Each structure stands twice: as C-alpha cells, then as structure tokens.
All heavy atoms as a GROMACS GRO file, in nm:
protein
  587
    1MET      N    1   0.084  -0.120   0.001
    1MET     CA    2   0.001   0.000   0.002
    1MET      C    3   0.090   0.123  -0.001
    1MET      O    4   0.193   0.126   0.063
    1MET     CB    5  -0.090   0.000   0.118
    1MET     CG    6  -0.215  -0.079   0.109
    1MET     SD    7  -0.328  -0.059   0.240
    1MET     CE    8  -0.269  -0.186   0.354
    2ASN      N    9   0.041   0.223  -0.070
    2ASN     CA   10   0.116   0.348  -0.081
    2ASN      C   11   0.060   0.443   0.030
    2ASN      O   12  -0.049   0.509   0.003
    2ASN     CB   13   0.097   0.404  -0.220
    2ASN     CG   14   0.198   0.512  -0.245
    2ASN    OD1   15   0.294   0.536  -0.172
    2ASN    ND2   16   0.176   0.593  -0.350
    3VAL      N   17   0.123   0.454   0.141
    3VAL     CA   18   0.075   0.537   0.255
    3VAL      C   19   0.122   0.681   0.232
    3VAL      O   20   0.236   0.708   0.208
    3VAL     CB   21   0.126   0.478   0.386
    3VAL    CG1   22   0.089   0.563   0.502
    3VAL    CG2   23   0.079   0.335   0.405
    4ASP      N   24   0.027   0.775   0.255
    4ASP     CA   25   0.051   0.916   0.247
    4ASP      C   26   0.096   0.979   0.378
    4ASP      O   27   0.176   1.077   0.377
    4ASP     CB   28  -0.070   0.989   0.187
    4ASP     CG   29  -0.102   0.935   0.045
    4ASP    OD1   30  -0.030   0.967  -0.042
    4ASP    OD2   31  -0.201   0.871   0.033
    5LYS      N   32   0.055   0.925   0.492
    5LYS     CA   33   0.085   0.980   0.621
    5LYS      C   34   0.084   0.864   0.720
    5LYS      O   35  -0.011   0.788   0.725
    5LYS     CB   36  -0.007   1.089   0.660
    5LYS     CG   37   0.024   1.150   0.795
    5LYS     CD   38  -0.037   1.282   0.822
    5LYS     CE   39  -0.004   1.341   0.949
    5LYS     NZ   40   0.136   1.376   0.968
    6VAL      N   41   0.188   0.859   0.805
    6VAL     CA   42   0.184   0.766   0.918
    6VAL      C   43   0.174   0.845   1.049
    6VAL      O   44   0.242   0.945   1.069
    6VAL     CB   45   0.320   0.688   0.925
    6VAL    CG1   46   0.321   0.594   1.048
    6VAL    CG2   47   0.339   0.601   0.798
    7LEU      N   48   0.076   0.804   1.130
    7LEU     CA   49   0.047   0.873   1.260
    7LEU      C   50   0.080   0.776   1.372
    7LEU      O   51   0.019   0.671   1.380
    7LEU     CB   52  -0.108   0.916   1.262
    7LEU     CG   53  -0.145   0.991   1.384
    7LEU    CD1   54  -0.080   1.131   1.401
    7LEU    CD2   55  -0.299   1.013   1.382
    8ASP      N   56   0.168   0.818   1.459
    8ASP     CA   57   0.199   0.742   1.576
    8ASP      C   58   0.137   0.795   1.701
    8ASP      O   59   0.172   0.904   1.749
    8ASP     CB   60   0.351   0.738   1.592
    8ASP     CG   61   0.404   0.657   1.710
    8ASP    OD1   62   0.318   0.608   1.791
    8ASP    OD2   63   0.523   0.629   1.720
    9VAL      N   64   0.034   0.727   1.750
    9VAL     CA   65  -0.040   0.766   1.873
    9VAL      C   66  -0.023   0.666   1.979
    9VAL      O   67  -0.113   0.652   2.066
    9VAL     CB   68  -0.186   0.805   1.837
    9VAL    CG1   69  -0.192   0.930   1.754
    9VAL    CG2   70  -0.254   0.694   1.770
   10LYS      N   71   0.082   0.590   1.977
   10LYS     CA   72   0.112   0.490   2.076
   10LYS      C   73   0.125   0.558   2.212
   10LYS      O   74   0.179   0.658   2.226
   10LYS     CB   75   0.237   0.408   2.049
   10LYS     CG   76   0.223   0.326   1.921
   10LYS     CD   77   0.341   0.229   1.903
   10LYS     CE   78   0.473   0.292   1.873
   10LYS     NZ   79   0.493   0.339   1.741
   11GLY      N   80   0.061   0.496   2.318
   11GLY     CA   81   0.069   0.547   2.455
   11GLY      C   82  -0.042   0.638   2.489
   11GLY      O   83  -0.057   0.673   2.602
   12LEU      N   84  -0.116   0.688   2.389
   12LEU     CA   85  -0.230   0.779   2.410
   12LEU      C   86  -0.360   0.692   2.439
   12LEU      O   87  -0.386   0.594   2.374
   12LEU     CB   88  -0.251   0.869   2.295
   12LEU     CG   89  -0.138   0.966   2.268
   12LEU    CD1   90  -0.179   1.056   2.143
   12LEU    CD2   91  -0.101   1.052   2.386
   13ALA      N   92  -0.440   0.743   2.538
   13ALA     CA   93  -0.568   0.681   2.567
   13ALA      C   94  -0.678   0.744   2.493
   13ALA      O   95  -0.671   0.860   2.455
   13ALA     CB   96  -0.589   0.682   2.718
   14CYS      N   97  -0.790   0.670   2.484
   14CYS     CA   98  -0.912   0.719   2.421
   14CYS      C   99  -0.957   0.848   2.493
   14CYS      O  100  -0.943   0.858   2.614
   14CYS     CB  101  -1.017   0.613   2.437
   14CYS     SG  102  -1.172   0.649   2.352
   15PRO      N  103  -0.996   0.951   2.423
   15PRO     CA  104  -1.025   0.959   2.283
   15PRO      C  105  -0.913   1.012   2.193
   15PRO      O  106  -0.932   1.040   2.075
   15PRO     CB  107  -1.144   1.055   2.280
   15PRO     CG  108  -1.111   1.156   2.380
   15PRO     CD  109  -1.041   1.077   2.494
   16MET      N  110  -0.792   1.040   2.243
   16MET     CA  111  -0.687   1.098   2.172
   16MET      C  112  -0.643   1.033   2.038
   16MET      O  113  -0.621   1.105   1.943
   16MET     CB  114  -0.564   1.127   2.261
   16MET     CG  115  -0.588   1.231   2.373
   16MET     SD  116  -0.673   1.380   2.318
   16MET     CE  117  -0.550   1.448   2.213
   17PRO      N  118  -0.638   0.896   2.032
   17PRO     CA  119  -0.606   0.841   1.899
   17PRO      C  120  -0.698   0.884   1.789
   17PRO      O  121  -0.660   0.917   1.679
   17PRO     CB  122  -0.607   0.694   1.930
   17PRO     CG  123  -0.570   0.682   2.074
   17PRO     CD  124  -0.638   0.801   2.136
   18ILE      N  125  -0.828   0.885   1.827
   18ILE     CA  126  -0.930   0.922   1.724
   18ILE      C  127  -0.921   1.073   1.692
   18ILE      O  128  -0.923   1.116   1.578
   18ILE     CB  129  -1.074   0.887   1.773
   18ILE    CG1  130  -1.088   0.740   1.779
   18ILE    CG2  131  -1.177   0.955   1.684
   18ILE    CD1  132  -1.102   0.665   1.643
   19VAL      N  133  -0.904   1.155   1.797
   19VAL     CA  134  -0.896   1.298   1.779
   19VAL      C  135  -0.776   1.338   1.686
   19VAL      O  136  -0.791   1.412   1.592
   19VAL     CB  137  -0.877   1.374   1.917
   19VAL    CG1  138  -0.845   1.519   1.897
   19VAL    CG2  139  -1.003   1.360   2.000
   20LYS      N  140  -0.657   1.274   1.716
   20LYS     CA  141  -0.538   1.299   1.638
   20LYS      C  142  -0.556   1.249   1.493
   20LYS      O  143  -0.503   1.307   1.400
   20LYS     CB  144  -0.412   1.253   1.705
   20LYS     CG  145  -0.386   1.333   1.832
   20LYS     CD  146  -0.244   1.312   1.879
   20LYS     CE  147  -0.214   1.399   1.998
   20LYS     NZ  148  -0.172   1.535   1.964
   21SER      N  149  -0.620   1.133   1.479
   21SER     CA  150  -0.645   1.070   1.350
   21SER      C  151  -0.733   1.166   1.268
   21SER      O  152  -0.713   1.176   1.143
   21SER     CB  153  -0.702   0.934   1.363
   21SER     OG  154  -0.609   0.847   1.420
   22LYS      N  155  -0.836   1.212   1.331
   22LYS     CA  156  -0.930   1.303   1.258
   22LYS      C  157  -0.851   1.426   1.206
   22LYS      O  158  -0.872   1.474   1.095
   22LYS     CB  159  -1.042   1.349   1.358
   22LYS     CG  160  -1.144   1.437   1.289
   22LYS     CD  161  -1.259   1.465   1.385
   22LYS     CE  162  -1.349   1.566   1.334
   22LYS     NZ  163  -1.447   1.584   1.265
   23MET      N  164  -0.760   1.484   1.287
   23MET     CA  165  -0.690   1.601   1.250
   23MET      C  166  -0.597   1.566   1.128
   23MET      O  167  -0.578   1.639   1.035
   23MET     CB  168  -0.605   1.661   1.365
   23MET     CG  169  -0.692   1.722   1.471
   23MET     SD  170  -0.615   1.768   1.629
   23MET     CE  171  -0.453   1.821   1.582
   24ALA      N  172  -0.537   1.447   1.139
   24ALA     CA  173  -0.446   1.405   1.033
   24ALA      C  174  -0.515   1.376   0.902
   24ALA      O  175  -0.469   1.413   0.794
   24ALA     CB  176  -0.366   1.274   1.085
   25ILE      N  177  -0.626   1.311   0.906
   25ILE     CA  178  -0.703   1.272   0.782
   25ILE      C  179  -0.764   1.397   0.719
   25ILE      O  180  -0.773   1.411   0.597
   25ILE     CB  181  -0.807   1.165   0.807
   25ILE    CG1  182  -0.819   1.080   0.681
   25ILE    CG2  183  -0.938   1.220   0.857
   25ILE    CD1  184  -0.879   0.947   0.696
   26ASN      N  185  -0.799   1.503   0.804
   26ASN     CA  186  -0.847   1.626   0.742
   26ASN      C  187  -0.746   1.697   0.660
   26ASN      O  188  -0.780   1.775   0.574
   26ASN     CB  189  -0.897   1.720   0.860
   26ASN     CG  190  -1.025   1.673   0.915
   26ASN    OD1  191  -1.103   1.588   0.858
   26ASN    ND2  192  -1.066   1.724   1.036
   27ALA      N  193  -0.617   1.673   0.688
   27ALA     CA  194  -0.508   1.738   0.619
   27ALA      C  195  -0.478   1.665   0.482
   27ALA      O  196  -0.395   1.712   0.402
   27ALA     CB  197  -0.381   1.743   0.699
   28LEU      N  198  -0.535   1.547   0.463
   28LEU     CA  199  -0.514   1.474   0.341
   28LEU      C  200  -0.616   1.500   0.237
   28LEU      O  201  -0.726   1.550   0.264
   28LEU     CB  202  -0.517   1.318   0.372
   28LEU     CG  203  -0.413   1.262   0.468
   28LEU    CD1  204  -0.439   1.116   0.493
   28LEU    CD2  205  -0.272   1.281   0.419
   29GLU      N  206  -0.582   1.460   0.114
   29GLU     CA  207  -0.675   1.475   0.000
   29GLU      C  208  -0.755   1.351  -0.004
   29GLU      O  209  -0.715   1.237   0.037
   29GLU     CB  210  -0.598   1.489  -0.134
   29GLU     CG  211  -0.501   1.606  -0.140
   29GLU     CD  212  -0.577   1.738  -0.145
   29GLU    OE1  213  -0.680   1.746  -0.213
   29GLU    OE2  214  -0.529   1.846  -0.090
   30GLU      N  215  -0.877   1.361  -0.068
   30GLU     CA  216  -0.966   1.243  -0.088
   30GLU      C  217  -0.890   1.137  -0.162
   30GLU      O  218  -0.818   1.162  -0.254
   30GLU     CB  219  -1.087   1.279  -0.162
   30GLU     CG  220  -1.189   1.176  -0.173
   30GLU     CD  221  -1.323   1.219  -0.228
   30GLU    OE1  222  -1.358   1.335  -0.213
   30GLU    OE2  223  -1.387   1.130  -0.292
   31GLY      N  224  -0.896   1.014  -0.108
   31GLY     CA  225  -0.829   0.899  -0.174
   31GLY      C  226  -0.696   0.870  -0.118
   31GLY      O  227  -0.637   0.768  -0.140
   32GLN      N  228  -0.641   0.964  -0.035
   32GLN     CA  229  -0.509   0.941   0.023
   32GLN      C  230  -0.516   0.839   0.145
   32GLN      O  231  -0.629   0.828   0.201
   32GLN     CB  232  -0.440   1.068   0.064
   32GLN     CG  233  -0.392   1.144  -0.053
   32GLN     CD  234  -0.307   1.269  -0.013
   32GLN    OE1  235  -0.348   1.347   0.079
   32GLN    NE2  236  -0.192   1.285  -0.071
   33LEU      N  237  -0.410   0.784   0.187
   33LEU     CA  238  -0.410   0.678   0.287
   33LEU      C  239  -0.338   0.721   0.415
   33LEU      O  240  -0.226   0.772   0.407
   33LEU     CB  241  -0.339   0.555   0.222
   33LEU     CG  242  -0.352   0.425   0.298
   33LEU    CD1  243  -0.501   0.384   0.313
   33LEU    CD2  244  -0.286   0.315   0.225
   34LEU      N  245  -0.404   0.698   0.525
   34LEU     CA  246  -0.350   0.730   0.658
   34LEU      C  247  -0.321   0.596   0.730
   34LEU      O  248  -0.418   0.511   0.734
   34LEU     CB  249  -0.448   0.814   0.740
   34LEU     CG  250  -0.414   0.844   0.884
   34LEU    CD1  251  -0.288   0.926   0.894
   34LEU    CD2  252  -0.531   0.907   0.956
   35GLU      N  253  -0.204   0.579   0.779
   35GLU     CA  254  -0.166   0.462   0.861
   35GLU      C  255  -0.154   0.507   1.003
   35GLU      O  256  -0.075   0.602   1.029
   35GLU     CB  257  -0.038   0.401   0.809
   35GLU     CG  258   0.012   0.283   0.887
   35GLU     CD  259   0.140   0.218   0.833
   35GLU    OE1  260   0.167   0.239   0.712
   35GLU    OE2  261   0.209   0.158   0.915
   36VAL      N  262  -0.227   0.444   1.096
   36VAL     CA  263  -0.225   0.482   1.238
   36VAL      C  264  -0.173   0.370   1.322
   36VAL      O  265  -0.206   0.249   1.301
   36VAL     CB  266  -0.370   0.516   1.290
   36VAL    CG1  267  -0.366   0.562   1.432
   36VAL    CG2  268  -0.435   0.620   1.196
   37HIS      N  269  -0.078   0.402   1.412
   37HIS     CA  270  -0.022   0.302   1.509
   37HIS      C  271  -0.069   0.344   1.650
   37HIS      O  272  -0.040   0.455   1.693
   37HIS     CB  273   0.126   0.301   1.503
   37HIS     CG  274   0.183   0.267   1.371
   37HIS    ND1  275   0.321   0.260   1.352
   37HIS    CD2  276   0.128   0.237   1.254
   37HIS    CE1  277   0.346   0.225   1.227
   37HIS    NE2  278   0.228   0.213   1.163
   38THR      N  279  -0.140   0.254   1.722
   38THR     CA  280  -0.187   0.284   1.855
   38THR      C  281  -0.171   0.164   1.947
   38THR      O  282  -0.171   0.046   1.899
   38THR     CB  283  -0.336   0.331   1.847
   38THR    OG1  284  -0.378   0.366   1.984
   38THR    CG2  285  -0.423   0.229   1.798
   39THR      N  286  -0.162   0.190   2.076
   39THR     CA  287  -0.157   0.082   2.176
   39THR      C  288  -0.293   0.079   2.256
   39THR      O  289  -0.310  -0.003   2.342
   39THR     CB  290  -0.047   0.101   2.276
   39THR    OG1  291  -0.047   0.233   2.324
   39THR    CG2  292   0.085   0.074   2.206
   40ASP      N  293  -0.388   0.169   2.221
   40ASP     CA  294  -0.515   0.176   2.287
   40ASP      C  295  -0.608   0.060   2.234
   40ASP      O  296  -0.643   0.055   2.122
   40ASP     CB  297  -0.581   0.308   2.257
   40ASP     CG  298  -0.723   0.321   2.318
   40ASP    OD1  299  -0.755   0.242   2.411
   40ASP    OD2  300  -0.795   0.410   2.277
   41LYS      N  301  -0.631  -0.038   2.330
   41LYS     CA  302  -0.708  -0.158   2.287
   41LYS      C  303  -0.850  -0.123   2.240
   41LYS      O  304  -0.914  -0.198   2.164
   41LYS     CB  305  -0.716  -0.256   2.405
   41LYS     CG  306  -0.580  -0.316   2.445
   41LYS     CD  307  -0.512  -0.381   2.331
   41LYS     CE  308  -0.383  -0.435   2.364
   41LYS     NZ  309  -0.293  -0.467   2.250
   42GLY      N  310  -0.904  -0.012   2.287
   42GLY     CA  311  -1.040   0.033   2.246
   42GLY      C  312  -1.042   0.069   2.100
   42GLY      O  313  -1.151   0.076   2.041
   43ALA      N  314  -0.929   0.091   2.042
   43ALA     CA  315  -0.918   0.125   1.898
   43ALA      C  316  -0.978   0.018   1.802
   43ALA      O  317  -1.024   0.054   1.697
   43ALA     CB  318  -0.775   0.162   1.865
   44LYS      N  319  -0.975  -0.101   1.857
   44LYS     CA  320  -1.028  -0.209   1.774
   44LYS      C  321  -1.177  -0.188   1.734
   44LYS      O  322  -1.213  -0.223   1.624
   44LYS     CB  323  -1.024  -0.348   1.846
   44LYS     CG  324  -0.881  -0.407   1.853
   44LYS     CD  325  -0.885  -0.540   1.920
   44LYS     CE  326  -0.745  -0.599   1.936
   44LYS     NZ  327  -0.740  -0.722   2.017
   45ASN      N  328  -1.251  -0.133   1.826
   45ASN     CA  329  -1.391  -0.095   1.798
   45ASN      C  330  -1.401   0.052   1.752
   45ASN      O  331  -1.490   0.079   1.664
   45ASN     CB  332  -1.473  -0.118   1.926
   45ASN     CG  333  -1.481  -0.259   1.973
   45ASN    OD1  334  -1.490  -0.346   1.888
   45ASN    ND2  335  -1.479  -0.280   2.095
   46ASP      N  336  -1.323   0.138   1.807
   46ASP     CA  337  -1.336   0.285   1.773
   46ASP      C  338  -1.308   0.314   1.625
   46ASP      O  339  -1.376   0.390   1.564
   46ASP     CB  340  -1.245   0.362   1.867
   46ASP     CG  341  -1.282   0.358   2.013
   46ASP    OD1  342  -1.395   0.312   2.042
   46ASP    OD2  343  -1.202   0.395   2.093
   47PHE      N  344  -1.195   0.263   1.575
   47PHE     CA  345  -1.149   0.304   1.442
   47PHE      C  346  -1.249   0.256   1.330
   47PHE      O  347  -1.277   0.337   1.241
   47PHE     CB  348  -1.007   0.260   1.412
   47PHE     CG  349  -0.910   0.360   1.456
   47PHE    CD1  350  -0.864   0.363   1.587
   47PHE    CD2  351  -0.866   0.465   1.373
   47PHE    CE1  352  -0.772   0.458   1.633
   47PHE    CE2  353  -0.777   0.562   1.415
   47PHE     CZ  354  -0.731   0.555   1.552
   48PRO      N  355  -1.297   0.135   1.334
   48PRO     CA  356  -1.396   0.100   1.229
   48PRO      C  357  -1.515   0.188   1.227
   48PRO      O  358  -1.566   0.235   1.125
   48PRO     CB  359  -1.430  -0.046   1.256
   48PRO     CG  360  -1.308  -0.098   1.324
   48PRO     CD  361  -1.257   0.014   1.409
   49ALA      N  362  -1.572   0.213   1.346
   49ALA     CA  363  -1.690   0.300   1.362
   49ALA      C  364  -1.658   0.445   1.322
   49ALA      O  365  -1.741   0.504   1.251
   49ALA     CB  366  -1.742   0.300   1.507
   50TRP      N  367  -1.541   0.500   1.361
   50TRP     CA  368  -1.508   0.633   1.324
   50TRP      C  369  -1.490   0.650   1.173
   50TRP      O  370  -1.538   0.741   1.115
   50TRP     CB  371  -1.378   0.674   1.400
   50TRP     CG  372  -1.324   0.799   1.342
   50TRP    CD1  373  -1.369   0.926   1.362
   50TRP    CD2  374  -1.207   0.812   1.262
   50TRP    NE1  375  -1.290   1.020   1.294
   50TRP    CE2  376  -1.190   0.949   1.233
   50TRP    CE3  377  -1.117   0.721   1.207
   50TRP    CZ2  378  -1.084   1.000   1.153
   50TRP    CZ3  379  -1.012   0.768   1.128
   50TRP    CH2  380  -1.002   0.910   1.100
   51ALA      N  381  -1.418   0.551   1.111
   51ALA     CA  382  -1.398   0.558   0.968
   51ALA      C  383  -1.534   0.558   0.891
   51ALA      O  384  -1.550   0.640   0.803
   51ALA     CB  385  -1.310   0.437   0.919
   52ARG      N  386  -1.623   0.466   0.933
   52ARG     CA  387  -1.754   0.458   0.870
   52ARG      C  388  -1.830   0.591   0.889
   52ARG      O  389  -1.885   0.648   0.788
   52ARG     CB  390  -1.840   0.347   0.936
   52ARG     CG  391  -1.867   0.231   0.844
   52ARG     CD  392  -1.961   0.129   0.905
   52ARG     NE  393  -1.968   0.122   1.046
   52ARG     CZ  394  -1.893   0.045   1.126
   52ARG    NH1  395  -1.799  -0.025   1.068
   52ARG    NH2  396  -1.910   0.040   1.256
   53SER      N  397  -1.837   0.640   1.006
   53SER     CA  398  -1.911   0.767   1.033
   53SER      C  399  -1.854   0.885   0.955
   53SER      O  400  -1.931   0.981   0.927
   53SER     CB  401  -1.919   0.792   1.185
   53SER     OG  402  -1.795   0.837   1.232
   54GLY      N  403  -1.728   0.886   0.929
   54GLY     CA  404  -1.669   1.002   0.857
   54GLY      C  405  -1.664   0.982   0.705
   54GLY      O  406  -1.613   1.068   0.635
   55GLY      N  407  -1.718   0.869   0.663
   55GLY     CA  408  -1.716   0.846   0.519
   55GLY      C  409  -1.589   0.790   0.459
   55GLY      O  410  -1.559   0.801   0.344
   56HIS      N  411  -1.502   0.740   0.549
   56HIS     CA  412  -1.367   0.691   0.508
   56HIS      C  413  -1.378   0.543   0.503
   56HIS      O  414  -1.469   0.477   0.552
   56HIS     CB  415  -1.262   0.734   0.612
   56HIS     CG  416  -1.264   0.881   0.643
   56HIS    ND1  417  -1.252   0.978   0.541
   56HIS    CD2  418  -1.282   0.943   0.754
   56HIS    CE1  419  -1.257   1.097   0.595
   56HIS    NE2  420  -1.276   1.083   0.732
   57GLU      N  421  -1.272   0.478   0.444
   57GLU     CA  422  -1.274   0.335   0.427
   57GLU      C  423  -1.158   0.273   0.505
   57GLU      O  424  -1.043   0.302   0.480
   57GLU     CB  425  -1.260   0.295   0.283
   57GLU     CG  426  -1.264   0.153   0.249
   57GLU     CD  427  -1.248   0.120   0.104
   57GLU    OE1  428  -1.235   0.215   0.019
   57GLU    OE2  429  -1.242  -0.001   0.069
   58LEU      N  430  -1.192   0.184   0.601
   58LEU     CA  431  -1.087   0.112   0.675
   58LEU      C  432  -1.042  -0.003   0.585
   58LEU      O  433  -1.116  -0.100   0.566
   58LEU     CB  434  -1.143   0.063   0.804
   58LEU     CG  435  -1.045  -0.017   0.895
   58LEU    CD1  436  -0.921   0.061   0.931
   58LEU    CD2  437  -1.116  -0.070   1.020
   59LEU      N  438  -0.926   0.004   0.528
   59LEU     CA  439  -0.880  -0.092   0.436
   59LEU      C  440  -0.824  -0.220   0.499
   59LEU      O  441  -0.846  -0.328   0.450
   59LEU     CB  442  -0.774  -0.038   0.337
   59LEU     CG  443  -0.806   0.083   0.257
   59LEU    CD1  444  -0.688   0.130   0.179
   59LEU    CD2  445  -0.923   0.048   0.162
   60LYS      N  446  -0.761  -0.198   0.614
   60LYS     CA  447  -0.690  -0.311   0.679
   60LYS      C  448  -0.663  -0.275   0.818
   60LYS      O  449  -0.642  -0.158   0.856
   60LYS     CB  450  -0.567  -0.342   0.600
   60LYS     CG  451  -0.479  -0.454   0.654
   60LYS     CD  452  -0.361  -0.473   0.562
   60LYS     CE  453  -0.255  -0.554   0.629
   60LYS     NZ  454  -0.130  -0.563   0.557
   61HIS      N  455  -0.654  -0.375   0.906
   61HIS     CA  456  -0.604  -0.354   1.039
   61HIS      C  457  -0.530  -0.479   1.088
   61HIS      O  458  -0.566  -0.590   1.042
   61HIS     CB  459  -0.708  -0.308   1.143
   61HIS     CG  460  -0.797  -0.418   1.186
   61HIS    ND1  461  -0.905  -0.451   1.113
   61HIS    CD2  462  -0.798  -0.501   1.299
   61HIS    CE1  463  -0.967  -0.553   1.180
   61HIS    NE2  464  -0.902  -0.587   1.286
   62GLU      N  465  -0.431  -0.460   1.169
   62GLU     CA  466  -0.356  -0.578   1.223
   62GLU      C  467  -0.296  -0.540   1.357
   62GLU      O  468  -0.283  -0.424   1.393
   62GLU     CB  469  -0.246  -0.621   1.124
   62GLU     CG  470  -0.137  -0.522   1.096
   62GLU     CD  471  -0.036  -0.567   0.989
   62GLU    OE1  472  -0.075  -0.627   0.886
   62GLU    OE2  473   0.086  -0.545   1.008
   63GLU      N  474  -0.255  -0.644   1.429
   63GLU     CA  475  -0.191  -0.622   1.557
   63GLU      C  476  -0.058  -0.687   1.552
   63GLU      O  477  -0.038  -0.805   1.515
   63GLU     CB  478  -0.275  -0.685   1.673
   63GLU     CG  479  -0.228  -0.650   1.815
   63GLU     CD  480  -0.320  -0.692   1.922
   63GLU    OE1  481  -0.436  -0.733   1.890
   63GLU    OE2  482  -0.281  -0.682   2.039
   64GLU      N  483   0.045  -0.611   1.600
   64GLU     CA  484   0.184  -0.664   1.595
   64GLU      C  485   0.258  -0.614   1.723
   64GLU      O  486   0.271  -0.490   1.742
   64GLU     CB  487   0.252  -0.604   1.471
   64GLU     CG  488   0.393  -0.642   1.450
   64GLU     CD  489   0.455  -0.587   1.325
   64GLU    OE1  490   0.406  -0.608   1.219
   64GLU    OE2  491   0.550  -0.508   1.338
   65ASP      N  492   0.291  -0.710   1.809
   65ASP     CA  493   0.364  -0.670   1.932
   65ASP      C  494   0.295  -0.563   2.010
   65ASP      O  495   0.350  -0.456   2.050
   65ASP     CB  496   0.508  -0.622   1.901
   65ASP     CG  497   0.596  -0.728   1.837
   65ASP    OD1  498   0.571  -0.846   1.866
   65ASP    OD2  499   0.679  -0.696   1.751
   66GLU      N  500   0.167  -0.589   2.041
   66GLU     CA  501   0.084  -0.495   2.119
   66GLU      C  502   0.046  -0.366   2.051
   66GLU      O  503  -0.012  -0.280   2.113
   66GLU     CB  504   0.147  -0.466   2.256
   66GLU     CG  505   0.187  -0.595   2.327
   66GLU     CD  506   0.085  -0.641   2.435
   66GLU    OE1  507   0.016  -0.558   2.486
   66GLU    OE2  508   0.080  -0.764   2.451
   67VAL      N  509   0.088  -0.350   1.929
   67VAL     CA  510   0.057  -0.226   1.856
   67VAL      C  511  -0.046  -0.261   1.748
   67VAL      O  512  -0.035  -0.348   1.674
   67VAL     CB  513   0.186  -0.166   1.785
   67VAL    CG1  514   0.145  -0.048   1.698
   67VAL    CG2  515   0.290  -0.134   1.887
   68LEU      N  516  -0.159  -0.183   1.758
   68LEU     CA  517  -0.265  -0.190   1.655
   68LEU      C  518  -0.233  -0.101   1.543
   68LEU      O  519  -0.202   0.018   1.566
   68LEU     CB  520  -0.394  -0.155   1.717
   68LEU     CG  521  -0.444  -0.248   1.836
   68LEU    CD1  522  -0.552  -0.180   1.909
   68LEU    CD2  523  -0.486  -0.384   1.780
   69LYS      N  524  -0.243  -0.151   1.416
   69LYS     CA  525  -0.219  -0.065   1.305
   69LYS      C  526  -0.342  -0.070   1.218
   69LYS      O  527  -0.405  -0.167   1.193
   69LYS     CB  528  -0.101  -0.126   1.220
   69LYS     CG  529   0.034  -0.120   1.300
   69LYS     CD  530   0.142  -0.178   1.220
   69LYS     CE  531   0.268  -0.178   1.294
   69LYS     NZ  532   0.383  -0.233   1.215
   70PHE      N  533  -0.380   0.056   1.168
   70PHE     CA  534  -0.495   0.078   1.086
   70PHE      C  535  -0.458   0.149   0.962
   70PHE      O  536  -0.375   0.244   0.967
   70PHE     CB  537  -0.605   0.158   1.160
   70PHE     CG  538  -0.657   0.087   1.285
   70PHE    CD1  539  -0.595   0.108   1.407
   70PHE    CD2  540  -0.767   0.004   1.278
   70PHE    CE1  541  -0.639   0.046   1.523
   70PHE    CE2  542  -0.814  -0.059   1.394
   70PHE     CZ  543  -0.753  -0.044   1.514
   71TRP      N  544  -0.516   0.113   0.849
   71TRP     CA  545  -0.496   0.178   0.721
   71TRP      C  546  -0.631   0.230   0.679
   71TRP      O  547  -0.722   0.152   0.652
   71TRP     CB  548  -0.438   0.089   0.613
   71TRP     CG  549  -0.296   0.052   0.644
   71TRP    CD1  550  -0.185   0.115   0.594
   71TRP    CD2  551  -0.244  -0.050   0.730
   71TRP    NE1  552  -0.072   0.056   0.642
   71TRP    CE2  553  -0.102  -0.039   0.729
   71TRP    CE3  554  -0.302  -0.146   0.807
   71TRP    CZ2  555  -0.020  -0.132   0.796
   71TRP    CZ3  556  -0.221  -0.234   0.878
   71TRP    CH2  557  -0.080  -0.224   0.874
   72ILE      N  558  -0.642   0.361   0.675
   72ILE     CA  559  -0.772   0.432   0.644
   72ILE      C  560  -0.759   0.516   0.520
   72ILE      O  561  -0.672   0.607   0.514
   72ILE     CB  562  -0.815   0.515   0.768
   72ILE    CG1  563  -0.822   0.427   0.888
   72ILE    CG2  564  -0.949   0.579   0.739
   72ILE    CD1  565  -0.823   0.499   1.018
   73LYS      N  566  -0.847   0.490   0.424
   73LYS     CA  567  -0.851   0.574   0.301
   73LYS      C  568  -0.947   0.689   0.317
   73LYS      O  569  -1.064   0.661   0.357
   73LYS     CB  570  -0.882   0.478   0.190
   73LYS     CG  571  -0.885   0.544   0.050
   73LYS     CD  572  -0.914   0.444  -0.054
   73LYS     CE  573  -0.922   0.512  -0.195
   73LYS     NZ  574  -0.962   0.415  -0.295
   74LYS      N  575  -0.907   0.806   0.292
   74LYS     CA  576  -0.997   0.920   0.309
   74LYS      C  577  -1.100   0.916   0.201
   74LYS      O  578  -1.069   0.903   0.083
   74LYS     CB  579  -0.914   1.049   0.302
   74LYS     CG  580  -1.003   1.169   0.323
   74LYS     CD  581  -0.927   1.302   0.335
   74LYS     CE  582  -1.027   1.414   0.364
   74LYS     NZ  583  -0.960   1.535   0.390
   75GLY      N  584  -1.226   0.933   0.245
   75GLY     CA  585  -1.337   0.930   0.157
   75GLY      C  586  -1.380   1.070   0.115
   75GLY      O  587  -1.340   1.168   0.162
   0.00000   0.00000   0.00000
C-alpha cells in the first residue's frame, strides 16, 4: 500500500487516538491513505466506527507486538 501519512499515537488513551487521526485525515486529499499506530485496545472498535461515520474506508488492520495498526483511506 502506498501510505501518504503515518500517525504514531502509541501510549495515548481514548479519545486522543481518534482526535489526532481526525486532524491528520483532514489534512489529506480524498483517496489518500493514513496509517495509524496505537496501543489503545479500544481502538479495535473505535476506528472501524469512526472511519464509517466519517465516510472513510478502513482498508486493513492488524496487531503486531501490542501495537494496533490501521490503514484508512480518506473518503
């Protein structure tokens, strides 16, 4: 995947990963890709819901060494 911006919000608790992701995706053009790294376990539920509600597409998510990674395409 061709990522346009990587956002590291590891160590931040809810709601900050979503707040910072919203700011980051607002700076992107439609169709660009945001990659988010977080350690907030609530993100598993928060990010799919947030992406849907904002008209964005959650392309993929995975967990690696306690870090959750999300790839979100701006809609």
